[in-house]
N, C-alpha and C positions, 0 to 999 in steps of 0.2 A: 622383228620378223619371227614368226613361229617356225620351229624346226620339227622334224618328224618325231622327235622324242618329247615334245611339249604340246600335247594335244589333249584338250578336254573333250567331253561329250559334245559340248556346244561347238567347239572349234572344228571337230571332225565334220559335223553337220555343215558348217559354213564353208570349210575348205572343199569338201567333196561337191557341194552345190556349185562351186565356181568352176568345176571341170566340165565345161560345156560340151566338149567333144564326146564325153562319156554319158552325160545325162541330158538328153533332149526331151523336154516335156512335150510329149507327143499326143496330139488329139486323136490320132488313129488308134493308139493304145487305149485311150479312154473309151472309144467306140467298142473296143473288144472287151474291156473290163466291165462295162455296164451290163451287157447280156450275161457275162459270167456271174456278176452279183445277182442278177435276176434268177439264175439257176440255183445259186446258193440259198436264196430265199425260199425255194420250193423243196428243200431237202435238209435232213439233219447234217450238221457239220460241226467241226471242232476247231477251236483256235490252235494255231501252230505255225510252222514254217510253210511257205508256199511250195507245193510239189512242183516237179518238173512240168507236169501238165498245166498247172496254173501259170507258171512262168511263160510257157510257150504260148498260152492263150492271151496273156495280158501284157507282156513286155516284148513282143515280137520285134518292134521297131527300135528298141533301146539297147539291146545287147548288154544286159546289166552287169555282166562279168568280163566284158572286153577291156583290153588295155592292161598295162603293167601295174596299175594301182591295186588291182584285185588279184589275190592268190585264188587258186581254184576253190569253188564253193565247197566247204566241208559237208559231206553227206552223212557220215556215221561217227559216232562217239562211243567209247573213248578213242582218242587218236593223239599221237605224238606229232608235233610240228617243229620243224627246224628250218630257220631262215638262212639259206646259203647265199642269197643275193646281197648286193651292196646297197640296196635301196629298200625303203620300207614299203609294206603292202598292207592290205586289210583282208582278214578272213571274214566273209560276209554271209548273212542269211537274210532272206526276204520274209517279212511278216505277211502271213496269208490274209487275203480279203475275207476269209471265213471268220476272222476274229471280229466280234461284235464291237460297235462303237462304245468307248469307255476307256477306263484306265487299264493299260497292259503293263506287265512286268517282264523285263528281259534279264536273264541271269546266266552267267558262266561259272563253272567250277573248274579250277585249274591248279597245276603245280609247276613251278619253275624247276627245271632239271639242272644237274650239276654244271654243265658246260654253258649255261645260259649267260648271255651278255645283253645289256640293255633292258629297257622296261617295256611293259605291255599294259594296255588299258582297253576296256570295253568302250564302244562309242556308237554313234547313230547317224544315219542319213535319213531325215524325216520324209523326204519326197513331198507329195501333195496330199497325203492321207494321215499325217500325224503331226503333233505339235507338243510343246511344253515338256521337252525331255529333261529329266532331273539330273543333277550331278551324280556321278557314279559313286556308289557305296561299296567299299572293299572291306571284307571281313576275313579274319582268320577262322579256320575251321577246326573244330575239335571232333576228331573221328571217334566213333565207338570202337570197341575191341574188334579186331578183324584178323583173319589168317592171311598169309603172305599173298595169296592169289585173289584176295577180296578187297584190296586197298581202294580201288576205284569205286566199287559198290559202297564201301564205307564212306568215302568222300561225299557221295551223293546224298547220304543220310546224315551227314555231319551237322553238328550244332554250330551256328555262327556266333563268334565271340569277337570282342574288340573291333568294332566296325568304325571306319573313318571315311569321310568324304574324300574323293580323289579327283580333284579338278585337273591336276597336272600329272602327266605320266611319270616324269622324272622325279617329282617330289612326293609321290605317294609313299608313305613310310613302310607299308607292308609289302615287301618284295624279297623275302629271304628265300634262298635256295632250299629245295626239298620240303617246302611248306605248302599246304593246301590253302587256297583262298577262294572266295567267291567275289565276283563283280556283279552289281545289280543296278539297274535304273528303271524308272517308270516313265510312261509317256501317255499323253491323251491320243488315243487312236480313233480316227474318224472313219476309216475304211470306206465301205460302200456308201456310207451316208453322204460323202462329199458330192457324189453325182446327183443326188436329189437336191443338193444345195446349189447346183448349177456349175460346179467345177467341170471344165471341159478338157482337162488334161490329166493324165495319170502317170505318176512316177512313184514306184513302190517305196515303202519304208524298209530300210535296211539296218539291221543291227550288225556291228562289225567289231572285230578284235584287232587292235593294232599289232602288226607283225614286223618288228624292227630287225635290222641286220644283227645277227648273232643270237637272236631269240631261239630258245629251245624250251618247250613246255609241253605238257600233256593236258589236253582239255577232256575232262571226264563228262561234262554235260554242258549244253548250250541250248537254252529253252526260252520260249515265250509263252505267257499265259495271261488270261484275263483275271483281273483282281477286283473289278467293279463294273 
């Protein structure tokens, strides 16, 4: 049996998909998402995280952040997170339908803080609009020279070194305290194209960070972008 500390990107997807009370594949939301996609086709837009307006328009019947499984959706970075609960949760973001069909990359930049306990790992819930999520790649970061108040900015510009695949949270070898790391995966994102292919339900693609009991870390950046 999987535990909350032994989750791969694939396992997060499968486990979250089994929580039927939280994720109802709702045809009503597809009916709302289709005209939203039509509006996107008529205007300039940029790939990124779904705004509150988009979530209100396309996930009204799903309540995507309800339940204890999800911590509050993080809105701004950098931010320090400390898990005081005795159960694990996920810090999640929804990939916007504004992202064009193709390969997308999701990446976090983070540092484990001195009182941290337990492991963390980037994951995904593909919903009805994405597939083929790769194994998470974790890299140590080599920061350029920086002043005391510019550490976060330096981390976002850092060079990635010594990258390893992290299928399992507890066995990922790169987890030292006070070190900066990046977690990255790619996925095939179908987005609005699925509706032209006859898909009648919409469940968004969520990228999520495993938030274990005792975790304390700072996330400098959490981003999604198109790569092809």
